C-alpha positions in Angstrom: 0.0 0.0 0.0 3.0 2.3 0.5 3.8 2.6 -3.2 0.2 3.4 -4.0 0.0 5.9 -1.2 3.1 7.7 -2.5 1.7 7.7 -6.0 -1.6 9.1 -4.7 0.1 11.6 -2.4 2.0 13.0 -5.4 -1.2 13.1 -7.5 -3.1 14.9 -4.8 -0.5 17.4 -3.9 -1.3 21.1 -4.2 0.2 22.1 -7.6 1.3 25.7 -8.0 0.4 25.8 -11.7 -1.8 23.9 -14.1 1.2 22.9 -16.2 2.5 20.8 -13.3 -0.5 18.4 -13.7 -0.7 18.3 -17.5 1.3 15.8 -19.6 2.1 16.6 -23.2 -0.8 15.2 -25.3 -3.0 14.4 -22.3 -6.7 15.3 -22.5 -7.5 18.4 -20.6 -10.6 19.0 -18.5 -12.2 22.2 -17.4 -10.7 23.1 -14.1 -11.5 25.7 -11.5 -8.5 27.5 -9.9 -6.7 25.5 -7.3 -7.0 21.8 -6.3 -10.5 21.7 -4.9 -12.0 20.3 -8.1 -9.7 17.4 -8.0 -10.3 16.7 -4.3 -14.1 16.7 -4.9 -13.8 14.4 -7.9 -11.6 12.0 -5.9 -13.2 12.1 -2.5 -16.7 13.5 -3.1 -17.9 16.9 -2.1 -18.7 16.1 1.6 -15.6 14.0 2.1 -13.4 16.7 0.6 -14.8 19.2 3.1 -14.0 16.9 6.0 -10.4 16.5 4.7 -9.9 20.2 4.8 -10.3 20.1 8.5 -7.7 17.4 9.2 -4.1 17.7 10.2 -1.6 16.5 7.7 -1.1 13.3 9.7 -4.8 12.5 10.0 -5.2 13.3 6.3 -2.3 10.9 5.3 -3.8 8.2 7.5 -7.3 8.5 6.0 -5.8 8.7 2.4 -4.0 5.4 3.1 -7.3 3.7 4.0 -8.9 5.1 0.8 -6.0 3.9 -1.3 -6.4 0.4 0.1 -10.1 0.6 -1.0 -9.2 1.8 -4.5 -6.5 -0.9 -5.1 -9.0 -3.6 -6.2 -6.4 -6.2 -7.0 -4.5 -5.5 -3.8 -1.1 -5.4 -5.6 0.0 -2.2 -3.8 -0.4 0.0 -6.9 -3.3 2.0 -8.2 -3.8 1.7 -12.0 -5.5 4.3 -14.1 -8.6 1.9 -14.4 -8.8 1.5 -10.7 -8.7 5.3 -10.2 -11.3 5.8 -12.9 -13.6 3.2 -11.3 -13.2 4.9 -7.9 -14.0 8.4 -9.2 -17.0 7.1 -11.1 -18.2 5.4 -7.9 -17.7 8.6 -5.8 -19.5 10.8 -8.4 -22.4 8.3 -8.7 -22.8 8.3 -4.9 -22.8 12.1 -4.9 -25.6 12.2 -7.5 -27.8 9.7 -5.6 -27.3 11.6 -2.4 -28.1 14.9 -4.0 -31.2 13.5 -5.7 -32.4 12.1 -2.3 -31.9 15.6 -0.7 -33.7 17.5 -3.4 -36.5 14.9 -3.7 -37.6 15.7 -0.2 -37.9 19.4 -1.1 -40.0 18.7 -4.2 -42.2 15.9 -3.0 -44.4 18.3 -1.0 -47.2 15.9 -0.1 -44.6 13.1 0.7 -46.2 10.5 -1.6 -42.9 9.5 -3.2 -44.0 11.1 -6.5 -43.3 14.6 -7.8 -46.3 16.0 -9.6 -45.9 19.0 -12.0 -47.8 21.2 -9.5 -45.3 20.2 -6.7 -42.4 20.9 -9.0 -43.7 24.3 -9.9 -44.5 25.1 -6.3 -41.0 24.0 -5.1 -39.2 25.7 -7.9 -41.2 28.9 -8.5 -43.6 29.0 -5.5 -42.5 32.4 -4.3 -43.0 33.9 -7.7 -46.4 32.3 -8.6 
């Protein structure tokens, strides 16, 4: 797990410029200034916020546990495919959690369905 942790620690370091993260010929993605976008993609929005509150030692310890979960074949290294799978899993979880939160706001009569009238009321109620 140590080689994977070192690889991950290098990948999650705080770069000073975008060029430090880009390889020649690599696909580019839209990025916000700083490293927060990458932290949220890797950890999920809520988890990224919790990491911001940790000491470097606590952060390193928790990252080590996450690396162990990412390393599906348990060979001590994280492959590109393992990292892609992890990021997809984190983003899918975020989407489901977000939908669940929003659903409660829109399902005004709590019947587990959102009618057009409920949607309009929740979205534009103040203006109607």
